[in-house]
C-alpha positions as CSV (number, residue, x, y, z in Angstrom):
1,M,32.8,27.8,91.9
2,T,29.9,26.2,90.0
3,V,27.4,28.9,90.9
4,N,28.5,32.6,91.0
5,V,26.6,35.5,92.6
6,E,26.8,39.2,91.6
7,I,24.8,42.0,93.2
8,D,23.5,44.7,90.9
9,G,21.8,47.2,93.3
10,E,18.9,45.4,94.8
11,I,19.0,42.5,92.3
12,A,21.1,39.4,92.9
13,I,22.3,37.7,89.7
14,V,22.9,33.9,90.2
15,T,24.8,32.3,87.3
16,I,25.3,28.6,87.0
17,E,28.7,27.9,85.5
18,N,29.2,24.2,85.2
19,P,30.6,23.5,81.8
20,P,30.0,22.1,79.3
21,V,26.2,22.2,79.7
22,N,25.7,23.8,83.2
23,A,24.3,20.5,84.5
24,V,22.7,20.6,87.9
25,S,25.2,18.4,89.6
26,G,25.4,17.7,93.3
27,A,27.6,20.7,93.8
28,V,25.3,23.0,91.9
29,R,22.3,21.8,93.8
30,E,24.0,22.4,97.2
31,R,25.1,25.9,96.2
32,L,21.6,26.8,94.9
33,L,20.0,25.6,98.1
34,T,22.4,27.6,100.2
35,L,21.8,30.7,98.1
36,A,18.0,30.4,98.3
37,L,18.2,30.6,102.0
38,A,20.9,33.3,102.2
39,L,19.3,35.6,99.6
40,D,15.9,35.4,101.3
41,D,17.6,36.6,104.5
42,D,19.5,39.5,102.8
43,P,17.5,42.7,103.4
44,N,19.3,44.4,100.5
45,V,18.1,41.9,97.9
46,R,14.6,42.4,96.5
47,A,14.7,39.8,93.6
48,V,17.0,37.2,92.1
49,V,17.9,36.6,88.4
50,L,18.9,33.0,87.7
51,T,20.8,32.3,84.5
52,G,23.4,30.0,82.9
53,A,26.9,30.9,81.8
54,G,27.7,30.7,78.1
55,K,25.3,29.9,75.3
56,L,22.7,28.0,77.3
57,F,20.7,28.0,80.5
58,V,20.9,24.4,81.9
59,A,20.9,21.3,79.7
60,G,19.7,19.0,82.5
61,A,20.9,16.9,85.3
62,D,24.4,15.3,85.6
63,I,23.6,12.0,83.9
64,A,26.8,10.5,85.2
65,E,25.1,10.6,88.7
66,F,22.3,8.3,87.5
67,D,24.5,5.2,88.0
68,R,25.0,6.1,91.6
69,P,22.4,6.2,94.5
70,P,20.7,9.6,94.6
71,E,22.7,12.2,96.5
72,P,21.3,15.1,98.6
73,P,20.3,17.8,98.2
74,F,17.8,16.4,95.8
75,L,16.7,18.6,92.9
76,P,13.0,18.5,93.8
77,D,13.8,20.0,97.2
78,V,16.1,22.7,95.7
79,I,13.3,23.7,93.3
80,A,10.7,23.7,96.0
81,R,12.8,26.0,98.2
82,I,13.4,28.4,95.3
83,E,9.7,28.4,94.5
84,A,8.8,29.1,98.2
85,S,11.2,32.1,98.4
86,A,9.7,35.3,99.7
87,K,11.6,37.2,96.9
88,P,10.9,36.4,93.3
89,W,13.4,34.4,91.3
90,I,13.4,35.2,87.6
91,A,14.8,32.6,85.2
92,A,16.7,34.3,82.4
93,I,17.0,31.8,79.6
94,R,19.0,31.7,76.4
95,G,19.7,28.5,74.5
96,A,18.7,25.2,76.0
97,A,16.6,24.7,79.1
98,L,16.3,20.9,79.2
99,G,15.2,18.4,81.7
100,G,16.2,19.4,85.2
101,G,17.1,22.9,83.8
102,F,13.6,23.3,82.5
103,E,12.2,22.1,85.8
104,L,14.4,24.6,87.6
105,A,13.1,27.4,85.5
106,L,9.5,26.3,86.2
107,G,10.3,26.6,89.9
108,C,11.1,30.3,89.4
109,R,8.2,32.8,89.9
110,F,8.9,34.4,86.5
111,R,10.7,33.5,83.3
112,V,12.2,35.6,80.5
113,A,13.8,34.2,77.5
114,T,15.3,35.1,74.1
115,S,13.4,34.0,71.0
116,S,15.9,31.3,70.2
117,A,15.6,29.7,73.6
118,R,14.5,26.0,73.6
119,F,12.6,24.1,76.2
120,A,12.2,20.4,76.5
121,L,11.8,17.5,78.9
122,P,13.9,14.8,77.0
123,E,14.1,12.4,79.9
124,I,11.8,10.0,78.2
125,N,14.6,9.5,75.6
126,L,16.7,8.1,78.4
127,G,14.1,5.7,79.7
128,I,13.0,7.9,82.7
129,I,10.6,10.7,83.2
130,A,11.0,14.2,84.6
131,G,11.7,13.7,88.3
132,A,11.7,17.2,89.8
133,G,8.2,18.4,89.3
134,G,8.1,18.8,85.5
135,T,5.1,16.6,85.0
136,Q,3.2,18.7,87.6
137,R,4.3,22.3,87.2
138,L,4.2,22.4,83.4
139,P,0.5,21.5,82.8
140,R,-0.4,24.0,85.5
141,V,1.5,26.7,83.5
142,V,0.6,25.9,79.8
143,G,-2.5,23.7,80.2
144,V,-3.0,19.9,79.9
145,T,-3.0,19.6,76.1
146,E,0.3,21.4,75.6
147,G,1.7,19.9,78.8
148,I,1.2,16.4,77.4
149,R,3.0,17.2,74.2
150,I,6.1,18.4,76.0
151,V,6.1,15.9,78.9
152,A,5.3,12.7,77.0
153,E,5.7,13.5,73.2
154,N,9.1,15.2,72.9
155,H,7.7,18.6,71.8
156,S,10.3,21.3,72.2
157,P,9.0,24.9,72.0
158,D,11.2,27.8,71.3
159,G,11.0,31.2,73.0
160,V,8.4,32.6,70.7
161,E,6.1,29.6,71.2
162,A,6.9,29.6,74.9
163,L,5.6,33.2,75.1
164,R,2.4,32.2,73.3
165,L,1.9,29.3,75.7
166,G,2.4,31.4,78.8
167,L,5.5,29.5,79.6
168,V,7.6,32.7,79.7
169,D,6.5,36.1,80.9
170,A,8.5,38.1,78.4
171,L,10.8,37.8,75.4
172,V,13.9,39.9,75.7
173,D,16.8,40.7,73.4
174,E,20.5,40.2,74.1
175,P,22.3,41.2,76.2
176,L,20.1,38.8,78.3
177,V,21.2,39.5,81.9
178,P,20.6,43.4,81.8
179,A,17.2,42.8,80.2
180,A,16.4,40.2,83.0
181,V,17.6,42.6,85.7
182,A,15.3,45.3,84.3
183,F,12.4,42.9,84.3
184,A,13.3,41.9,87.9
185,R,13.2,45.6,89.0
186,S,9.8,46.0,87.4
187,V,8.3,43.1,89.5
188,A,10.3,43.5,92.7
189,G,8.1,44.5,95.6
190,Q,4.8,43.7,93.8
191,A,2.4,41.1,94.9
192,L,3.7,37.8,93.6
193,P,1.5,35.7,91.2
194,P,0.8,32.1,92.2
195,S,3.8,29.8,91.9
196,S,3.7,27.2,89.1
197,I,2.7,24.4,91.4
198,E,-0.1,26.5,93.0
199,R,-1.9,27.4,89.7
200,V,-5.3,26.0,89.1
201,V,-5.8,23.6,86.2
202,S,-9.0,22.0,85.0
203,V,-9.6,18.3,85.0
204,S,-9.8,17.2,81.4
205,A,-12.6,15.2,79.9
206,P,-12.1,11.4,79.7
207,E,-11.7,11.4,75.9
208,V,-8.7,13.8,76.2
209,W,-6.8,11.2,78.3
210,T,-8.0,8.3,76.1
211,E,-6.8,10.0,72.9
212,A,-3.5,11.0,74.6
213,E,-2.9,7.5,75.9
214,T,-3.4,6.0,72.4
215,R,-1.2,8.6,70.8
216,V,1.6,8.4,73.3
217,T,1.7,4.6,73.5
218,A,1.9,4.4,69.7
219,G,4.6,7.0,69.5
220,A,6.6,5.2,72.3
221,R,7.0,2.1,70.2
222,G,7.4,-0.1,73.3
223,A,9.5,2.3,75.3
224,A,8.4,2.4,78.9
225,A,8.9,6.0,79.9
226,P,6.5,8.1,77.7
227,P,3.3,6.3,79.0
228,Q,4.6,6.6,82.5
229,A,5.2,10.3,82.1
230,L,1.6,10.7,80.9
231,L,0.3,8.7,83.8
232,A,2.1,10.9,86.3
233,L,0.8,14.1,84.7
234,K,-2.7,12.7,84.7
235,H,-2.5,11.5,88.3
236,G,-1.5,15.0,89.5
237,I,-4.3,16.7,87.6
238,E,-6.9,14.3,89.0
239,H,-5.6,13.9,92.5
240,G,-3.8,17.1,93.2
241,A,-0.2,18.3,92.9
242,E,1.1,16.6,96.1
243,A,-0.1,13.2,94.9
244,G,1.3,13.9,91.4
245,L,4.7,14.9,92.7
246,A,4.9,11.7,94.8
247,L,4.0,9.5,91.9
248,E,6.4,11.3,89.6
249,R,9.3,10.9,91.9
250,S,8.7,7.2,92.7
251,T,8.2,6.5,88.9
252,F,11.4,8.4,88.1
253,L,13.4,6.4,90.7
254,A,12.0,3.1,89.6
255,L,12.6,3.7,85.9
256,R,16.1,5.0,86.6
257,A,17.0,1.6,88.0
258,T,15.8,-0.4,84.9
259,E,18.0,-2.0,82.3
260,E,16.3,0.0,79.6
261,A,17.3,3.3,81.2
262,A,20.9,2.0,81.7
263,A,21.0,1.0,78.0
264,L,19.8,4.4,76.9
265,R,22.3,6.2,79.1
266,H,25.0,3.9,77.6
267,L,24.0,5.0,74.1
268,F,23.7,8.7,75.2
269,F,27.4,8.8,76.3
270,A,28.5,6.7,73.3
271,E,26.8,9.1,70.9
272,R,28.2,12.2,72.6
273,A,31.8,10.7,72.5
274,A,31.4,9.6,68.9
275,L,31.3,13.1,67.5
276,R,34.5,14.2,69.3
277,P,37.2,11.5,69.1
278,A,40.1,12.4,71.5
279,D,42.9,11.8,69.0
280,L,41.4,14.2,66.5
281,R,40.8,17.2,68.7
282,A,44.1,18.8,67.6
283,S,43.1,18.4,63.9
284,S,40.9,20.9,62.2
285,P,38.6,19.7,59.4
286,R,39.0,21.1,55.9
287,P,36.4,23.5,54.7
288,I,33.8,21.7,52.6
289,E,31.0,23.5,50.7
290,T,30.6,21.7,47.4
291,V,30.5,17.9,47.3
292,G,30.5,15.7,44.3
293,V,28.7,12.4,44.2
294,V,29.6,9.8,41.5
295,G,26.7,7.6,40.8
296,G,23.0,8.6,40.9
297,G,21.5,5.2,41.8
298,T,19.6,4.5,45.1
299,M,22.7,5.0,47.3
300,G,24.1,8.0,45.4
301,S,20.8,9.8,45.3
302,G,20.3,9.2,49.0
303,I,23.8,10.6,49.8
304,A,23.0,13.6,47.5
305,A,19.7,14.2,49.3
306,A,21.4,14.1,52.7
307,L,24.0,16.6,51.6
308,L,21.5,18.9,50.1
309,N,19.4,18.7,53.3
310,A,22.5,19.8,55.3
311,G,23.1,22.8,53.1
312,F,25.8,21.6,50.8
313,S,26.0,22.3,47.1
314,V,26.1,19.0,45.3
315,V,27.4,18.0,41.9
316,L,25.9,14.6,40.9
317,I,28.0,12.9,38.2
318,E,26.6,10.2,35.9
319,Q,27.7,8.6,32.6
320,D,24.9,9.7,30.3
321,E,21.8,11.9,29.9
322,A,19.4,9.1,30.7
323,A,21.1,8.3,34.0
324,V,21.2,12.1,34.9
325,L,17.4,12.3,34.3
326,R,16.8,9.2,36.4
327,A,18.8,10.7,39.3
328,R,17.1,14.1,39.1
329,S,13.7,12.3,39.1
330,T,14.7,10.2,42.1
331,L,15.8,13.3,44.1
332,S,12.7,15.3,43.1
333,N,10.5,12.4,44.3
334,L,12.4,12.2,47.6
335,F,11.9,15.9,48.2
336,E,8.3,15.8,47.1
337,S,7.6,13.0,49.5
338,S,9.2,15.0,52.4
339,R,7.1,18.0,51.4
340,R,3.9,16.1,51.4
341,R,4.6,14.7,54.9
342,G,5.2,18.3,56.1
343,R,8.9,17.7,56.9
344,I,10.1,20.4,54.5
345,S,8.5,23.5,52.9
346,D,8.0,24.3,49.2
347,D,10.9,26.8,49.6
348,D,13.1,24.1,51.1
349,A,12.5,21.7,48.2
350,A,13.1,24.4,45.7
351,G,16.3,25.5,47.4
352,W,17.7,22.0,47.5
353,M,17.0,21.5,43.8
354,A,18.7,24.8,43.1
355,R,21.8,23.7,44.8
356,L,21.9,20.5,42.8
357,E,24.1,20.4,39.7
358,T,24.1,17.3,37.5
359,A,27.0,16.5,35.1
360,I,27.9,13.9,32.5
361,G,31.5,12.9,32.9
362,Y,34.1,13.8,35.6
363,G,35.0,17.4,34.5
364,A,32.7,19.1,37.1
365,A,34.5,17.2,39.9
366,G,37.4,19.7,39.5
367,R,35.3,22.3,41.3
368,C,34.4,20.1,44.3
369,D,36.0,20.2,47.8
370,M,35.1,16.5,48.3
371,V,33.9,13.8,46.0
372,I,32.1,10.6,47.3
373,E,32.0,7.6,45.0
374,A,28.8,5.6,45.2
375,V,28.9,3.2,42.2
376,F,28.4,-0.5,41.9
377,E,30.3,-2.7,44.5
378,D,32.9,-3.9,42.1
379,L,36.6,-3.2,42.6
380,A,37.5,-2.7,38.9
381,V,34.7,-0.2,38.4
382,K,35.6,1.7,41.6
383,R,39.3,1.9,40.6
384,L,38.3,3.3,37.2
385,V,36.3,6.0,39.0
386,F,39.2,7.0,41.2
387,A,41.6,7.0,38.3
388,E,39.5,9.7,36.6
389,L,39.0,11.6,39.9
390,G,42.7,11.6,40.5
391,R,43.2,13.1,37.0
392,V,40.6,15.9,37.2
393,C,40.3,16.9,40.9
394,R,42.4,19.5,42.7
395,P,45.2,18.1,44.9
396,D,43.4,19.1,48.0
397,T,40.1,17.6,47.1
398,I,39.1,14.9,49.6
399,L,38.1,11.6,47.8
400,A,35.9,9.0,49.5
401,T,34.5,5.6,48.6
402,N,31.2,4.4,49.9
403,T,32.2,0.7,49.7
404,S,30.5,-1.6,52.2
405,Y,32.9,-4.6,51.8
406,I,35.9,-3.9,49.6
407,D,39.3,-3.0,51.1
408,P,39.7,0.8,50.5
409,R,43.5,0.3,50.0
410,L,42.8,-1.7,46.9
411,I,40.4,0.9,45.6
412,A,42.9,3.8,46.1
413,D,45.9,1.9,44.8
414,G,47.9,4.3,42.5
415,L,45.7,7.3,43.5
416,P,47.7,10.6,43.5
417,G,47.7,12.0,47.0
418,P,46.5,8.9,48.9
419,E,46.5,10.9,52.2
420,R,43.3,12.7,51.0
421,F,41.4,9.4,50.6
422,L,39.1,7.5,53.0
423,G,36.1,5.3,53.2
424,L,32.7,6.8,54.1
425,H,30.2,3.9,54.3
426,F,26.7,5.3,54.3
427,F,23.7,3.1,55.0
428,S,20.6,2.9,52.8
429,P,18.4,4.9,52.6
430,A,21.3,7.4,53.1
431,Q,19.0,10.4,53.6
432,V,17.4,8.6,56.6
433,M,19.9,6.3,58.3
434,K,22.0,7.9,61.0
435,L,25.1,5.7,60.9
436,L,28.3,6.6,59.0
437,E,31.2,4.2,59.2
438,I,34.4,6.1,58.6
439,V,37.2,3.9,57.3
440,P,40.6,5.5,57.1
441,T,43.6,3.9,55.3
442,P,47.1,4.0,56.8
443,E,47.8,7.0,54.6
444,T,44.7,9.0,55.5
445,A,45.8,12.4,56.9
446,P,44.4,13.4,60.3
447,D,42.7,16.5,58.9
448,V,41.0,14.4,56.3
449,L,39.8,12.0,58.9
450,A,38.6,15.0,61.0
451,T,36.7,16.2,57.9
452,G,34.9,12.9,57.8
453,Y,33.7,13.3,61.3
454,D,32.8,16.9,60.7
455,L,30.8,15.8,57.6
456,A,28.9,13.3,59.8
457,R,28.1,16.1,62.3
458,R,26.8,18.4,59.6
459,L,24.7,15.6,58.2
460,G,23.2,14.8,61.6
461,K,24.8,11.3,61.6
462,I,26.6,9.2,64.1
463,P,30.2,8.6,63.0
464,V,32.0,5.3,63.9
465,R,35.6,4.7,62.9
466,S,36.3,1.2,61.6
467,G,39.5,-0.5,60.8
468,I,39.8,-2.4,57.5
469,C,38.4,-5.9,57.3
470,D,35.9,-7.7,55.2
471,G,32.5,-6.0,55.9
472,F,34.0,-3.5,58.4
473,I,32.2,-3.5,61.7
474,G,28.5,-3.7,60.8
475,N,28.4,-6.1,57.8
476,R,30.8,-8.4,59.5
477,I,28.5,-8.7,62.5
478,L,25.4,-8.9,60.3
479,R,27.0,-11.8,58.4
480,R,27.6,-13.7,61.7
481,Y,24.1,-12.9,62.9
482,R,22.5,-14.3,59.7
483,A,24.7,-17.3,59.7
484,E,23.7,-18.2,63.3
485,A,20.0,-17.7,62.4
486,E,20.5,-20.1,59.5
487,A,22.3,-22.5,61.9
488,L,19.2,-22.5,64.1
489,V,17.0,-23.3,61.0
490,R,19.4,-26.1,60.0
491,G,19.0,-27.5,63.5
492,G,15.2,-27.7,63.0
493,V,14.0,-24.4,64.6
494,P,11.2,-23.0,62.4
495,I,12.0,-19.9,60.4
496,A,9.0,-18.0,61.8
497,A,9.9,-18.9,65.4
498,V,13.3,-17.2,64.9
499,D,11.8,-14.1,63.5
500,A,9.1,-13.9,66.2
501,A,11.7,-14.2,68.9
502,M,13.7,-11.3,67.5
503,R,10.7,-9.1,67.0
504,A,9.7,-9.8,70.7
505,F,13.2,-8.7,71.7
506,G,12.6,-5.4,69.9
507,F,13.8,-5.7,66.3
508,A,11.3,-4.4,63.7
509,M,11.9,-7.5,61.7
510,G,13.5,-10.9,62.3
511,P,16.6,-11.9,60.3
512,F,14.7,-13.9,57.6
513,E,12.1,-11.1,57.1
514,M,15.0,-8.7,56.8
515,Q,16.8,-10.8,54.2
516,D,13.6,-11.1,52.2
517,M,13.2,-7.3,52.2
518,A,16.9,-6.6,51.2
519,G,17.2,-9.5,48.8
520,L,18.8,-12.9,49.4
521,D,20.9,-12.6,46.2
522,I,23.1,-9.9,47.7
523,A,24.7,-12.2,50.3
524,F,24.5,-15.1,47.8
525,L,26.6,-13.3,45.3
526,Y,29.1,-12.4,48.0
527,R,29.4,-16.1,48.9
528,E,29.7,-17.2,45.3
529,A,32.5,-14.7,44.8
530,A,34.3,-16.2,47.8
531,R,33.8,-19.7,46.4
532,S,35.2,-18.6,43.0
533,R,38.3,-17.6,45.0
534,R,38.4,-21.2,46.2
535,E,37.4,-20.3,49.8
536,P,35.8,-23.3,51.5
537,L,32.2,-22.2,51.9
538,P,29.5,-24.9,52.2
539,D,26.1,-24.4,50.8
540,M,23.7,-22.5,53.0
541,P,19.9,-22.8,53.0
542,G,19.7,-19.3,51.5
543,D,21.9,-20.4,48.6
544,L,19.3,-23.1,47.7
545,L,16.5,-20.6,47.8
546,V,18.3,-18.2,45.4
547,R,19.2,-21.0,43.0
548,A,15.5,-21.9,42.9
549,G,14.7,-18.3,41.9
550,R,13.5,-17.2,45.4
551,K,15.4,-13.9,46.1
552,G,12.9,-12.3,48.5
553,Q,10.1,-9.9,48.2
554,K,11.2,-8.7,44.7
555,T,10.5,-12.2,43.3
556,G,7.4,-12.9,45.4
557,G,9.2,-15.4,47.6
558,G,12.3,-16.0,49.6
559,W,12.2,-17.5,53.1
560,Y,8.5,-16.6,53.0
561,D,5.9,-16.2,50.2
562,Y,4.5,-12.8,49.3
563,A,1.3,-11.9,47.5
564,A,1.5,-9.2,44.7
565,G,1.5,-5.7,46.3
566,D,1.6,-7.1,49.8
567,R,4.8,-7.2,51.9
568,R,3.4,-9.4,54.7
569,P,5.4,-12.6,54.9
570,R,3.5,-15.9,54.7
571,P,4.9,-19.3,55.7
572,S,6.1,-21.1,52.6
573,A,5.8,-24.8,52.0
574,D,8.0,-24.3,48.8
575,A,10.8,-22.7,50.8
576,E,10.7,-25.5,53.4
577,R,10.8,-28.1,50.6
578,I,13.8,-26.4,48.9
579,I,15.9,-26.1,52.0
580,A,14.9,-29.5,53.4
581,P,18.1,-31.3,52.4
582,L,20.0,-29.0,54.8
583,V,17.5,-29.0,57.7
584,G,17.2,-31.4,60.6
585,A,14.1,-32.6,62.3
586,K,11.7,-30.0,63.7
587,T,12.5,-28.9,67.2
588,E,11.0,-26.4,69.6
589,M,13.1,-23.7,71.2
590,A,12.0,-21.0,73.6
591,G,12.1,-17.4,72.3
592,E,14.5,-16.5,75.1
593,A,16.9,-19.2,74.1
594,I,16.8,-18.1,70.4
595,V,17.6,-14.5,71.5
596,F,20.4,-15.7,73.7
597,R,22.0,-17.7,70.8
598,L,21.8,-14.8,68.4
599,M,23.0,-12.2,70.9
600,A,25.9,-14.4,71.9
601,S,26.9,-14.8,68.3
602,M,26.9,-11.0,67.7
603,A,28.8,-10.3,70.9
604,E,31.4,-13.0,70.1
605,E,32.0,-11.5,66.7
606,G,32.2,-8.1,68.4
607,H,34.8,-9.3,70.8
608,A,36.8,-10.6,67.9
609,I,36.5,-7.2,66.2
610,L,37.8,-5.5,69.3
611,A,40.7,-8.0,69.7
612,E,41.8,-7.2,66.1
613,G,41.6,-3.5,66.7
614,I,38.9,-3.0,64.0
615,A,36.7,-1.0,66.5
616,L,38.0,1.4,69.0
617,G,35.7,0.3,71.7
618,A,32.7,-1.8,72.6
619,A,30.4,1.2,72.6
620,D,31.2,1.9,68.9
621,I,30.0,-1.6,68.0
622,D,26.7,-0.9,69.8
623,L,26.3,2.4,67.9
624,V,26.8,0.6,64.6
625,E,24.2,-2.0,65.4
626,V,21.6,0.5,66.8
627,H,22.0,3.2,64.1
628,G,22.7,1.0,61.1
629,Y,21.0,-2.4,61.6
630,G,17.9,-1.8,63.6
631,F,19.1,-3.2,67.0
632,P,16.5,-2.1,69.5
633,R,17.7,1.1,71.2
634,K,16.2,0.2,74.5
635,R,18.4,-2.9,74.6
636,G,21.6,-0.9,74.2
637,G,23.4,-3.0,71.7
638,P,25.0,-6.5,71.6
639,M,28.1,-5.5,73.6
640,F,26.0,-3.8,76.3
641,Q,23.8,-6.9,76.5
642,A,26.9,-9.1,76.8
643,G,28.2,-6.9,79.7
644,R,25.0,-7.2,81.7
645,T,26.1,-10.1,84.0
646,G,26.7,-12.2,80.9
647,K,23.0,-12.5,79.9
648,T,20.6,-11.0,77.4
């Protein structure tokens, strides 16, 4: 049974029990509708408490149903029937009340919650809007200003704030259900207050809507749903609840059918699966409290910041006092920047620095549960680091390399206890980027691999397992993407046209702008190393630029020119002259055709990665591209694009 009923005297207790998140699936909706009718007709029942089993109320609709035609009974009808009940329904909320669950609570005449409850309408993150009255009931309960924040701007109040806003009628302590039953008895038989949809709300001044539209549109960054959610809310305030409900529902259904919504659902399921790989469910992660980081440069400091932010104690290991001081200064500046932006408090920053220990030499690594190497991308240097770590660390200490290209088996060659070693490829800046490529070797123990996934979860990152190949998943596809972009330029397509097409597709930067920001010399040195190994690599346009001293923004010029202190790219006659020997006659190509070429190249490389067993599934490749390389989330990823009837 997905919905259980218990009678406590004159109070009916209705509990939604649909694990794992009590989603309002078709079976739940049908049962609730039946109960709403039956309990109204039961003369022995005076009020109904509605709650969720376990640690949460209801975390939304069953998203799996979104890829099928809507199935009756529809959630708006279920909520309307509960709202119209002659006997009051009291929502008793602990944990998450999200999406359809939040809308269900709004349909109840009263709401009680624990202080740690959390309310949100996160549908806009899935390319849709609340579709069961959330855009209409909520502003009538909390007011227009707060309603806009929750409906269209992802604001998520807890129980304490919900009480202040009037969203809940009382805060209660655990045990929740007895407290809710006591509240129900106190209101049973009294005159009922207006339902949420019947409450009067004032029409806001024009400037309120203008400011909100500007703010929401900017925050949406091109996503369709947030402005549409605001529009539905506004329509209902200006034209009445019935008109607002009608627009909300039609907008919800229209957005649900879009490619953007399908892409976001695809990523939602992929992200949820990424944290719990099926083959590791029997393996418990090792306990990790203190983590060592070898190397305090940009990457090492970023990894240390991410660890400190997640509550770990960190030992940052460097070679000398000057390097230690630089690393501490870098971390202090990172925390100060976060404090100025209001992301952390003074106490947070002080606490993080208190949990940071810096050390010269490897002796302090002996106290660590895990050590992550983050030194220069050079095999000989990395092998020296692990030789020292193998000497001083406990036999059960997990050892990880942050290499982005080098075969981890070569790095760990000769390491005592190779079963405790794996690759953890962070992306820069490590304290911000959400992707963590996890690269086990054939010797990596299952519990060590499980610990890598658990570390990602604790850091708030998306873990993706990669097999061993040159560049793993992400950098291998990036290399193919950049090579195809350069092939377009060699064919006469203007550099700026390629970048403009990819920005229009949704990337923050085109491939040449991105190379200029990162530095052209990185890929150049990689190609030069391959050439030194006698691999047959022809000269690329980017090679000519680096040899001419144009390495990107840091030298004032790469594919583009840059003025001092200004990162805006300007077309460069010098760059065109330098690469001219490798470039054909100018040609025009439509932006859609450019996108198709580059997407096809990424997908083709992705299919090769799958065929070789480097990635476990196509969705993993999409997660890598979205979370590590700026692929536009609303497009789902290159493999998702390739699967949409073979077109971008």
